[in-house]
C-alpha positions, 0 to 999 in steps of 0.5 A, a space after each residue: 499499499 502506497 502512504 495516504 494523508 487525508 487532508 482537512 480533516 475537521 470532525 473526529 468520524 473522518 479522524 477514525 475512519 482514516 486512522 481505522 483506514 490506515 491512513 499515515 498522515 493526517 491533515 488538518 486546514 489552518 487557511 481561513 479561505 478553504 472551507 476545511 479552515 479549522 482551531 488550532 484548539 479544534 485540530 488539537 482535539 482532533 489529533 489526540 487519538 491520531 498520535 502515536 498511529 498517524 503523523 500531524 500535519 498543519 497544511 498552511 499558506 502563506 501563515 505568519 510565526 504568531 500561526 506558526 508558533 500558535 500551532 507548535 503550542 497547540 497543535 504540535 504537528 510533525 509535519 506544517 505544509 507550505 503552500 504558498 509562494 514561500 520559498 525554502 528561508 522559509 521553509 528554514 525557518 517554520 522547521 526553526 519555529 515549529 520544530 516539525 518537518 517539513 513537506 511544500 507543495 508545488 503546484 503544476 500545471 506542465 512537465 516544467 513546473 517540477 523543475 521546482 522541486 530542487 529548490 527545496 532538496 535541502 529542505 523539506 522531508 516530503 515534496 507534493 506536486 498538487 494541481 495549479 488553482 484555476 485563474 482566479 482561486 482563493 486557495 491554493 490548493 483543496 479544487 479538485 483539479 488534476 493534472 497530467 500523471 504522465 509528465 511524473 514517470 521518469 522523473 525522480 527526486 530528492 526526498 519522498 513524493 506525494 501525489 495531489 489534485 482531484 484524485 479519487 477513490 476510483 482514480 487514485 488506483 489509474 494516477 499511482 500507475 501513471 505517475 509511479 508516486 510514492 503516496 497520496 494525498 487527498 482532500 475534496 475526493 474524500 468529500 460529500 460537500 465543501 469541507 464536509 469529509 465523508 469516512 465511507 468514503 474515506 474508508 473507501 480511498 485507502 482501499 483503493 490505495 492498498 490495492 496501487 
């Protein structure tokens, strides 16, 4: 089974479904424009049931130092996931502030976008290749959009990486086969409506990933 991250969790039922299905990473979103936005306190309560069973990931986009310090104290994440235009220097700062590992999300629409990974291979623990958001979007991910998985099929990177963007229980096996991804990330693909995870879809995704 490839390793899976279930992202944008907001309820105990969704967390339990992710854990019971064998998810390796649980993601909590800290970005006001997202329908999956959650407070550090609420995330910490949900993370209590997961700590030691799966890695806790604080997912951010352009978060300032104050929020990072709050997450470090309240949530105590294992990893911080960075999106937006956060560069390598910011990744180093976040690692120091949060005393946590770093997952760097990179927006992809064409093969040349993958070249940016080289800038982060020395500072991130994991890379994440996500579909570039639609023009005018108010957030960097969680749109259910995908990209051409074949551009990843022969690429090699200096860090383990996640495939993200538009994955569902129905297509994750194919996506992994085509891209060669060692890990997968899903958010909107296991929701019954924006921001509300469906435990049955989470279980179905993890079952499909187990076959991948």
